[in-house]
mmCIF file of the N, C-alpha and C atoms, coordinates in Angstrom:
data_MODEL
# 
_entry.id   MODEL 
# 
loop_
_atom_site.group_PDB 
_atom_site.id 
_atom_site.type_symbol 
_atom_site.label_atom_id 
_atom_site.label_alt_id 
_atom_site.label_comp_id 
_atom_site.label_asym_id 
_atom_site.label_entity_id 
_atom_site.label_seq_id 
_atom_site.pdbx_PDB_ins_code 
_atom_site.Cartn_x 
_atom_site.Cartn_y 
_atom_site.Cartn_z 
_atom_site.occupancy 
_atom_site.B_iso_or_equiv 
_atom_site.pdbx_formal_charge 
_atom_site.auth_seq_id 
_atom_site.auth_comp_id 
_atom_site.auth_asym_id 
_atom_site.auth_atom_id 
_atom_site.pdbx_PDB_model_num 
ATOM 1   N N  . UNK A 1 1  ? 1.333   -10.282 15.205  1.00 0.00 ? 1  UNK A N  1 
ATOM 2   C CA . UNK A 1 1  ? -0.610  -10.691 14.642  1.00 0.00 ? 1  UNK A CA 1 
ATOM 3   C C  . UNK A 1 1  ? 0.512   -11.281 13.544  1.00 0.00 ? 1  UNK A C  1 
ATOM 4   N N  . UNK A 1 2  ? 1.369   -12.131 12.876  1.00 0.00 ? 2  UNK A N  1 
ATOM 5   C CA . UNK A 1 2  ? 1.403   -12.259 11.819  1.00 0.00 ? 2  UNK A CA 1 
ATOM 6   C C  . UNK A 1 2  ? 0.845   -13.394 11.600  1.00 0.00 ? 2  UNK A C  1 
ATOM 7   N N  . UNK A 1 3  ? 0.267   -14.515 12.622  1.00 0.00 ? 3  UNK A N  1 
ATOM 8   C CA . UNK A 1 3  ? -0.626  -15.136 12.375  1.00 0.00 ? 3  UNK A CA 1 
ATOM 9   C C  . UNK A 1 3  ? -2.089  -15.724 12.032  1.00 0.00 ? 3  UNK A C  1 
ATOM 10  N N  . UNK A 1 4  ? -1.623  -13.935 12.028  1.00 0.00 ? 4  UNK A N  1 
ATOM 11  C CA . UNK A 1 4  ? -3.826  -13.474 12.689  1.00 0.00 ? 4  UNK A CA 1 
ATOM 12  C C  . UNK A 1 4  ? -4.099  -12.701 10.996  1.00 0.00 ? 4  UNK A C  1 
ATOM 13  N N  . UNK A 1 5  ? -2.909  -11.899 10.588  1.00 0.00 ? 5  UNK A N  1 
ATOM 14  C CA . UNK A 1 5  ? -3.743  -11.208 9.493   1.00 0.00 ? 5  UNK A CA 1 
ATOM 15  C C  . UNK A 1 5  ? -1.931  -10.731 8.075   1.00 0.00 ? 5  UNK A C  1 
ATOM 16  N N  . UNK A 1 6  ? -2.319  -10.187 7.041   1.00 0.00 ? 6  UNK A N  1 
ATOM 17  C CA . UNK A 1 6  ? -1.563  -10.455 6.432   1.00 0.00 ? 6  UNK A CA 1 
ATOM 18  C C  . UNK A 1 6  ? -1.787  -8.934  5.337   1.00 0.00 ? 6  UNK A C  1 
ATOM 19  N N  . UNK A 1 7  ? -1.347  -7.995  5.860   1.00 0.00 ? 7  UNK A N  1 
ATOM 20  C CA . UNK A 1 7  ? -1.234  -7.066  4.779   1.00 0.00 ? 7  UNK A CA 1 
ATOM 21  C C  . UNK A 1 7  ? -0.634  -7.122  3.518   1.00 0.00 ? 7  UNK A C  1 
ATOM 22  N N  . UNK A 1 8  ? -2.063  -6.949  2.458   1.00 0.00 ? 8  UNK A N  1 
ATOM 23  C CA . UNK A 1 8  ? -1.761  -7.432  1.010   1.00 0.00 ? 8  UNK A CA 1 
ATOM 24  C C  . UNK A 1 8  ? -1.169  -5.840  0.210   1.00 0.00 ? 8  UNK A C  1 
ATOM 25  N N  . UNK A 1 9  ? -1.766  -5.050  0.141   1.00 0.00 ? 9  UNK A N  1 
ATOM 26  C CA . UNK A 1 9  ? -1.735  -3.873  -0.278  1.00 0.00 ? 9  UNK A CA 1 
ATOM 27  C C  . UNK A 1 9  ? -2.597  -2.684  0.431   1.00 0.00 ? 9  UNK A C  1 
ATOM 28  N N  . UNK A 1 10 ? -1.740  -1.616  -0.022  1.00 0.00 ? 10 UNK A N  1 
ATOM 29  C CA . UNK A 1 10 ? -2.785  0.400   0.349   1.00 0.00 ? 10 UNK A CA 1 
ATOM 30  C C  . UNK A 1 10 ? -2.534  0.468   -1.070  1.00 0.00 ? 10 UNK A C  1 
ATOM 31  N N  . UNK A 1 11 ? -4.715  1.115   -1.466  1.00 0.00 ? 11 UNK A N  1 
ATOM 32  C CA . UNK A 1 11 ? -4.454  2.117   -2.675  1.00 0.00 ? 11 UNK A CA 1 
ATOM 33  C C  . UNK A 1 11 ? -4.154  3.728   -2.148  1.00 0.00 ? 11 UNK A C  1 
ATOM 34  N N  . UNK A 1 12 ? -3.956  4.666   -2.503  1.00 0.00 ? 12 UNK A N  1 
ATOM 35  C CA . UNK A 1 12 ? -4.266  6.062   -1.747  1.00 0.00 ? 12 UNK A CA 1 
ATOM 36  C C  . UNK A 1 12 ? -5.067  6.659   -2.425  1.00 0.00 ? 12 UNK A C  1 
ATOM 37  N N  . UNK A 1 13 ? -5.742  7.273   -2.144  1.00 0.00 ? 13 UNK A N  1 
ATOM 38  C CA . UNK A 1 13 ? -6.982  7.823   -3.026  1.00 0.00 ? 13 UNK A CA 1 
ATOM 39  C C  . UNK A 1 13 ? -7.388  9.048   -2.863  1.00 0.00 ? 13 UNK A C  1 
ATOM 40  N N  . UNK A 1 14 ? -7.523  9.340   -4.026  1.00 0.00 ? 14 UNK A N  1 
ATOM 41  C CA . UNK A 1 14 ? -7.430  10.878  -4.504  1.00 0.00 ? 14 UNK A CA 1 
ATOM 42  C C  . UNK A 1 14 ? -9.118  11.685  -3.824  1.00 0.00 ? 14 UNK A C  1 
ATOM 43  N N  . UNK A 1 15 ? -9.633  11.817  -2.903  1.00 0.00 ? 15 UNK A N  1 
ATOM 44  C CA . UNK A 1 15 ? -10.920 12.432  -2.768  1.00 0.00 ? 15 UNK A CA 1 
ATOM 45  C C  . UNK A 1 15 ? -11.583 13.507  -3.126  1.00 0.00 ? 15 UNK A C  1 
ATOM 46  N N  . UNK A 1 16 ? -13.393 13.658  -3.616  1.00 0.00 ? 16 UNK A N  1 
ATOM 47  C CA . UNK A 1 16 ? -13.619 14.499  -4.184  1.00 0.00 ? 16 UNK A CA 1 
ATOM 48  C C  . UNK A 1 16 ? -13.174 16.166  -3.558  1.00 0.00 ? 16 UNK A C  1 
ATOM 49  N N  . UNK A 1 17 ? -13.024 16.103  -1.754  1.00 0.00 ? 17 UNK A N  1 
ATOM 50  C CA . UNK A 1 17 ? -12.699 17.216  -1.079  1.00 0.00 ? 17 UNK A CA 1 
ATOM 51  C C  . UNK A 1 17 ? -12.015 18.019  -1.025  1.00 0.00 ? 17 UNK A C  1 
ATOM 52  N N  . UNK A 1 18 ? -10.961 17.039  -1.833  1.00 0.00 ? 18 UNK A N  1 
ATOM 53  C CA . UNK A 1 18 ? -9.499  17.134  -1.996  1.00 0.00 ? 18 UNK A CA 1 
ATOM 54  C C  . UNK A 1 18 ? -8.187  16.743  -0.574  1.00 0.00 ? 18 UNK A C  1 
ATOM 55  N N  . UNK A 1 19 ? -8.936  15.636  -0.465  1.00 0.00 ? 19 UNK A N  1 
ATOM 56  C CA . UNK A 1 19 ? -8.171  14.845  0.735   1.00 0.00 ? 19 UNK A CA 1 
ATOM 57  C C  . UNK A 1 19 ? -6.985  13.556  0.441   1.00 0.00 ? 19 UNK A C  1 
ATOM 58  N N  . UNK A 1 20 ? -6.536  13.319  1.009   1.00 0.00 ? 20 UNK A N  1 
ATOM 59  C CA . UNK A 1 20 ? -6.531  12.115  0.270   1.00 0.00 ? 20 UNK A CA 1 
ATOM 60  C C  . UNK A 1 20 ? -6.722  11.053  1.323   1.00 0.00 ? 20 UNK A C  1 
ATOM 61  N N  . UNK A 1 21 ? -7.057  9.645   0.560   1.00 0.00 ? 21 UNK A N  1 
ATOM 62  C CA . UNK A 1 21 ? -8.072  8.329   1.569   1.00 0.00 ? 21 UNK A CA 1 
ATOM 63  C C  . UNK A 1 21 ? -7.083  7.230   1.573   1.00 0.00 ? 21 UNK A C  1 
ATOM 64  N N  . UNK A 1 22 ? -7.331  6.003   2.219   1.00 0.00 ? 22 UNK A N  1 
ATOM 65  C CA . UNK A 1 22 ? -7.038  4.784   1.667   1.00 0.00 ? 22 UNK A CA 1 
ATOM 66  C C  . UNK A 1 22 ? -7.763  3.371   1.970   1.00 0.00 ? 22 UNK A C  1 
ATOM 67  N N  . UNK A 1 23 ? -7.567  3.075   0.653   1.00 0.00 ? 23 UNK A N  1 
ATOM 68  C CA . UNK A 1 23 ? -7.862  1.478   1.262   1.00 0.00 ? 23 UNK A CA 1 
ATOM 69  C C  . UNK A 1 23 ? -6.867  0.697   1.323   1.00 0.00 ? 23 UNK A C  1 
ATOM 70  N N  . UNK A 1 24 ? -7.226  -0.327  2.788   1.00 0.00 ? 24 UNK A N  1 
ATOM 71  C CA . UNK A 1 24 ? -6.127  -1.098  2.684   1.00 0.00 ? 24 UNK A CA 1 
ATOM 72  C C  . UNK A 1 24 ? -5.871  -2.926  1.994   1.00 0.00 ? 24 UNK A C  1 
ATOM 73  N N  . UNK A 1 25 ? -5.949  -3.430  1.710   1.00 0.00 ? 25 UNK A N  1 
ATOM 74  C CA . UNK A 1 25 ? -6.049  -4.997  1.265   1.00 0.00 ? 25 UNK A CA 1 
ATOM 75  C C  . UNK A 1 25 ? -5.696  -6.003  2.150   1.00 0.00 ? 25 UNK A C  1 
ATOM 76  N N  . UNK A 1 26 ? -6.452  -6.591  3.478   1.00 0.00 ? 26 UNK A N  1 
ATOM 77  C CA . UNK A 1 26 ? -6.022  -7.426  3.940   1.00 0.00 ? 26 UNK A CA 1 
ATOM 78  C C  . UNK A 1 26 ? -6.041  -9.039  3.544   1.00 0.00 ? 26 UNK A C  1 
ATOM 79  N N  . UNK A 1 27 ? -5.539  -9.612  4.349   1.00 0.00 ? 27 UNK A N  1 
ATOM 80  C CA . UNK A 1 27 ? -6.483  -11.176 4.456   1.00 0.00 ? 27 UNK A CA 1 
ATOM 81  C C  . UNK A 1 27 ? -6.304  -11.809 6.204   1.00 0.00 ? 27 UNK A C  1 
ATOM 82  N N  . UNK A 1 28 ? -6.919  -11.727 6.808   1.00 0.00 ? 28 UNK A N  1 
ATOM 83  C CA . UNK A 1 28 ? -6.786  -12.432 8.071   1.00 0.00 ? 28 UNK A CA 1 
ATOM 84  C C  . UNK A 1 28 ? -8.112  -13.215 7.991   1.00 0.00 ? 28 UNK A C  1 
ATOM 85  N N  . UNK A 1 29 ? -7.969  -13.919 9.474   1.00 0.00 ? 29 UNK A N  1 
ATOM 86  C CA . UNK A 1 29 ? -8.689  -14.972 10.656  1.00 0.00 ? 29 UNK A CA 1 
ATOM 87  C C  . UNK A 1 29 ? -10.358 -14.370 10.162  1.00 0.00 ? 29 UNK A C  1 
ATOM 88  N N  . UNK A 1 30 ? -9.812  -13.054 11.378  1.00 0.00 ? 30 UNK A N  1 
ATOM 89  C CA . UNK A 1 30 ? -11.259 -12.259 11.614  1.00 0.00 ? 30 UNK A CA 1 
ATOM 90  C C  . UNK A 1 30 ? -11.677 -10.515 11.507  1.00 0.00 ? 30 UNK A C  1 
ATOM 91  N N  . UNK A 1 31 ? -12.421 -10.091 11.363  1.00 0.00 ? 31 UNK A N  1 
ATOM 92  C CA . UNK A 1 31 ? -12.825 -8.832  11.018  1.00 0.00 ? 31 UNK A CA 1 
ATOM 93  C C  . UNK A 1 31 ? -12.290 -7.737  12.855  1.00 0.00 ? 31 UNK A C  1 
ATOM 94  N N  . UNK A 1 32 ? -11.947 -8.170  13.364  1.00 0.00 ? 32 UNK A N  1 
ATOM 95  C CA . UNK A 1 32 ? -11.378 -7.810  14.754  1.00 0.00 ? 32 UNK A CA 1 
ATOM 96  C C  . UNK A 1 32 ? -9.742  -7.714  14.559  1.00 0.00 ? 32 UNK A C  1 
ATOM 97  N N  . UNK A 1 33 ? -9.184  -8.715  14.144  1.00 0.00 ? 33 UNK A N  1 
ATOM 98  C CA . UNK A 1 33 ? -7.534  -8.899  13.356  1.00 0.00 ? 33 UNK A CA 1 
ATOM 99  C C  . UNK A 1 33 ? -7.645  -8.097  12.503  1.00 0.00 ? 33 UNK A C  1 
ATOM 100 N N  . UNK A 1 34 ? -8.430  -7.630  11.686  1.00 0.00 ? 34 UNK A N  1 
ATOM 101 C CA . UNK A 1 34 ? -8.244  -6.590  10.720  1.00 0.00 ? 34 UNK A CA 1 
ATOM 102 C C  . UNK A 1 34 ? -7.798  -5.451  11.682  1.00 0.00 ? 34 UNK A C  1 
ATOM 103 N N  . UNK A 1 35 ? -9.435  -5.072  12.331  1.00 0.00 ? 35 UNK A N  1 
ATOM 104 C CA . UNK A 1 35 ? -9.037  -3.232  13.306  1.00 0.00 ? 35 UNK A CA 1 
ATOM 105 C C  . UNK A 1 35 ? -8.194  -3.569  14.152  1.00 0.00 ? 35 UNK A C  1 
ATOM 106 N N  . UNK A 1 36 ? -7.005  -4.891  14.365  1.00 0.00 ? 36 UNK A N  1 
ATOM 107 C CA . UNK A 1 36 ? -6.404  -4.058  15.129  1.00 0.00 ? 36 UNK A CA 1 
ATOM 108 C C  . UNK A 1 36 ? -4.975  -4.244  14.410  1.00 0.00 ? 36 UNK A C  1 
ATOM 109 N N  . UNK A 1 37 ? -5.244  -4.195  13.471  1.00 0.00 ? 37 UNK A N  1 
ATOM 110 C CA . UNK A 1 37 ? -3.534  -4.288  12.361  1.00 0.00 ? 37 UNK A CA 1 
ATOM 111 C C  . UNK A 1 37 ? -3.310  -2.890  12.671  1.00 0.00 ? 37 UNK A C  1 
ATOM 112 N N  . UNK A 1 38 ? -4.097  -1.753  11.871  1.00 0.00 ? 38 UNK A N  1 
ATOM 113 C CA . UNK A 1 38 ? -3.724  -0.787  12.069  1.00 0.00 ? 38 UNK A CA 1 
ATOM 114 C C  . UNK A 1 38 ? -4.112  0.324   12.750  1.00 0.00 ? 38 UNK A C  1 
ATOM 115 N N  . UNK A 1 39 ? -4.191  -0.100  14.031  1.00 0.00 ? 39 UNK A N  1 
ATOM 116 C CA . UNK A 1 39 ? -4.745  0.389   15.240  1.00 0.00 ? 39 UNK A CA 1 
ATOM 117 C C  . UNK A 1 39 ? -3.411  0.316   15.723  1.00 0.00 ? 39 UNK A C  1 
ATOM 118 N N  . UNK A 1 40 ? -2.444  -0.750  15.930  1.00 0.00 ? 40 UNK A N  1 
ATOM 119 C CA . UNK A 1 40 ? -1.049  -0.974  15.844  1.00 0.00 ? 40 UNK A CA 1 
ATOM 120 C C  . UNK A 1 40 ? -0.482  -0.256  15.981  1.00 0.00 ? 40 UNK A C  1 
ATOM 121 N N  . UNK A 1 41 ? -0.372  0.180   14.275  1.00 0.00 ? 41 UNK A N  1 
ATOM 122 C CA . UNK A 1 41 ? 0.269   0.551   13.215  1.00 0.00 ? 41 UNK A CA 1 
ATOM 123 C C  . UNK A 1 41 ? 0.136   2.014   13.257  1.00 0.00 ? 41 UNK A C  1 
ATOM 124 N N  . UNK A 1 42 ? -0.762  2.276   14.210  1.00 0.00 ? 42 UNK A N  1 
ATOM 125 C CA . UNK A 1 42 ? -1.618  4.712   14.095  1.00 0.00 ? 42 UNK A CA 1 
ATOM 126 C C  . UNK A 1 42 ? -1.980  4.387   12.244  1.00 0.00 ? 42 UNK A C  1 
ATOM 127 N N  . UNK A 1 43 ? -2.767  3.816   12.506  1.00 0.00 ? 43 UNK A N  1 
ATOM 128 C CA . UNK A 1 43 ? -3.435  4.021   11.440  1.00 0.00 ? 43 UNK A CA 1 
ATOM 129 C C  . UNK A 1 43 ? -4.733  4.165   10.858  1.00 0.00 ? 43 UNK A C  1 
ATOM 130 N N  . UNK A 1 44 ? -5.294  5.297   9.796   1.00 0.00 ? 44 UNK A N  1 
ATOM 131 C CA . UNK A 1 44 ? -7.063  5.180   10.504  1.00 0.00 ? 44 UNK A CA 1 
ATOM 132 C C  . UNK A 1 44 ? -7.648  3.820   9.920   1.00 0.00 ? 44 UNK A C  1 
ATOM 133 N N  . UNK A 1 45 ? -8.532  3.756   10.101  1.00 0.00 ? 45 UNK A N  1 
ATOM 134 C CA . UNK A 1 45 ? -9.374  2.509   9.647   1.00 0.00 ? 45 UNK A CA 1 
ATOM 135 C C  . UNK A 1 45 ? -10.690 2.048   10.562  1.00 0.00 ? 45 UNK A C  1 
ATOM 136 N N  . UNK A 1 46 ? -11.869 2.784   9.319   1.00 0.00 ? 46 UNK A N  1 
ATOM 137 C CA . UNK A 1 46 ? -13.064 2.570   9.835   1.00 0.00 ? 46 UNK A CA 1 
ATOM 138 C C  . UNK A 1 46 ? -14.262 1.889   9.621   1.00 0.00 ? 46 UNK A C  1 
ATOM 139 N N  . UNK A 1 47 ? -14.222 1.089   8.694   1.00 0.00 ? 47 UNK A N  1 
ATOM 140 C CA . UNK A 1 47 ? -14.263 -0.263  8.167   1.00 0.00 ? 47 UNK A CA 1 
ATOM 141 C C  . UNK A 1 47 ? -13.804 -1.046  7.696   1.00 0.00 ? 47 UNK A C  1 
ATOM 142 N N  . UNK A 1 48 ? -15.005 -1.955  7.550   1.00 0.00 ? 48 UNK A N  1 
ATOM 143 C CA . UNK A 1 48 ? -13.956 -3.256  7.055   1.00 0.00 ? 48 UNK A CA 1 
ATOM 144 C C  . UNK A 1 48 ? -15.339 -3.958  6.096   1.00 0.00 ? 48 UNK A C  1 
ATOM 145 N N  . UNK A 1 49 ? -15.168 -4.477  4.634   1.00 0.00 ? 49 UNK A N  1 
ATOM 146 C CA . UNK A 1 49 ? -15.973 -4.827  3.839   1.00 0.00 ? 49 UNK A CA 1 
ATOM 147 C C  . UNK A 1 49 ? -15.263 -6.182  3.194   1.00 0.00 ? 49 UNK A C  1 
ATOM 148 N N  . UNK A 1 50 ? -15.953 -6.821  3.305   1.00 0.00 ? 50 UNK A N  1 
ATOM 149 C CA . UNK A 1 50 ? -15.307 -8.721  2.785   1.00 0.00 ? 50 UNK A CA 1 
ATOM 150 C C  . UNK A 1 50 ? -15.119 -8.275  1.555   1.00 0.00 ? 50 UNK A C  1 
ATOM 151 N N  . UNK A 1 51 ? -14.210 -9.073  0.918   1.00 0.00 ? 51 UNK A N  1 
ATOM 152 C CA . UNK A 1 51 ? -14.651 -8.820  -0.711  1.00 0.00 ? 51 UNK A CA 1 
ATOM 153 C C  . UNK A 1 51 ? -15.211 -10.453 -1.339  1.00 0.00 ? 51 UNK A C  1 
ATOM 154 N N  . UNK A 1 52 ? -15.960 -9.939  -2.103  1.00 0.00 ? 52 UNK A N  1 
ATOM 155 C CA . UNK A 1 52 ? -16.512 -11.354 -2.234  1.00 0.00 ? 52 UNK A CA 1 
ATOM 156 C C  . UNK A 1 52 ? -15.535 -12.463 -3.423  1.00 0.00 ? 52 UNK A C  1 
ATOM 157 N N  . UNK A 1 53 ? -14.588 -11.308 -4.346  1.00 0.00 ? 53 UNK A N  1 
ATOM 158 C CA . UNK A 1 53 ? -14.075 -12.518 -5.367  1.00 0.00 ? 53 UNK A CA 1 
ATOM 159 C C  . UNK A 1 53 ? -12.692 -11.364 -6.019  1.00 0.00 ? 53 UNK A C  1 
ATOM 160 N N  . UNK A 1 54 ? -12.178 -11.806 -6.569  1.00 0.00 ? 54 UNK A N  1 
ATOM 161 C CA . UNK A 1 54 ? -11.242 -11.252 -7.315  1.00 0.00 ? 54 UNK A CA 1 
ATOM 162 C C  . UNK A 1 54 ? -11.250 -11.406 -8.430  1.00 0.00 ? 54 UNK A C  1 
ATOM 163 N N  . UNK A 1 55 ? -11.142 -10.539 -9.540  1.00 0.00 ? 55 UNK A N  1 
ATOM 164 C CA . UNK A 1 55 ? -11.238 -10.709 -10.877 1.00 0.00 ? 55 UNK A CA 1 
ATOM 165 C C  . UNK A 1 55 ? -9.630  -9.662  -11.078 1.00 0.00 ? 55 UNK A C  1 
ATOM 166 N N  . UNK A 1 56 ? -8.995  -10.672 -12.053 1.00 0.00 ? 56 UNK A N  1 
ATOM 167 C CA . UNK A 1 56 ? -7.823  -10.414 -12.739 1.00 0.00 ? 56 UNK A CA 1 
ATOM 168 C C  . UNK A 1 56 ? -7.625  -10.006 -14.163 1.00 0.00 ? 56 UNK A C  1 
ATOM 169 N N  . UNK A 1 57 ? -7.142  -9.040  -14.864 1.00 0.00 ? 57 UNK A N  1 
ATOM 170 C CA . UNK A 1 57 ? -7.342  -8.711  -16.164 1.00 0.00 ? 57 UNK A CA 1 
ATOM 171 C C  . UNK A 1 57 ? -5.909  -9.081  -16.566 1.00 0.00 ? 57 UNK A C  1 
ATOM 172 N N  . UNK A 1 58 ? -5.151  -8.257  -15.566 1.00 0.00 ? 58 UNK A N  1 
ATOM 173 C CA . UNK A 1 58 ? -3.957  -8.200  -16.071 1.00 0.00 ? 58 UNK A CA 1 
ATOM 174 C C  . UNK A 1 58 ? -2.990  -8.213  -14.444 1.00 0.00 ? 58 UNK A C  1 
ATOM 175 N N  . UNK A 1 59 ? -1.217  -8.514  -13.740 1.00 0.00 ? 59 UNK A N  1 
ATOM 176 C CA . UNK A 1 59 ? -0.676  -7.911  -13.264 1.00 0.00 ? 59 UNK A CA 1 
ATOM 177 C C  . UNK A 1 59 ? -0.585  -6.832  -12.678 1.00 0.00 ? 59 UNK A C  1 
ATOM 178 N N  . UNK A 1 60 ? -0.616  -6.354  -11.413 1.00 0.00 ? 60 UNK A N  1 
ATOM 179 C CA . UNK A 1 60 ? -0.479  -5.055  -10.814 1.00 0.00 ? 60 UNK A CA 1 
ATOM 180 C C  . UNK A 1 60 ? 0.925   -4.569  -12.257 1.00 0.00 ? 60 UNK A C  1 
ATOM 181 N N  . UNK A 1 61 ? 1.141   -3.320  -12.140 1.00 0.00 ? 61 UNK A N  1 
ATOM 182 C CA . UNK A 1 61 ? 2.358   -2.580  -12.596 1.00 0.00 ? 61 UNK A CA 1 
ATOM 183 C C  . UNK A 1 61 ? 3.289   -2.533  -11.865 1.00 0.00 ? 61 UNK A C  1 
# 
């Protein structure tokens, strides 16, 4: 799917209920491509939120 979706990075979250959650950052042609990628990789994904803008204060460490 490299022509439709690009996985940028993931964040692992420490949820309030003591479980771990994840946020995946993708660049893709559409929402369907985003949902297909984690499905093929057997990763959980249940919501897509479009990023309106990016604000960088400094590079990631």
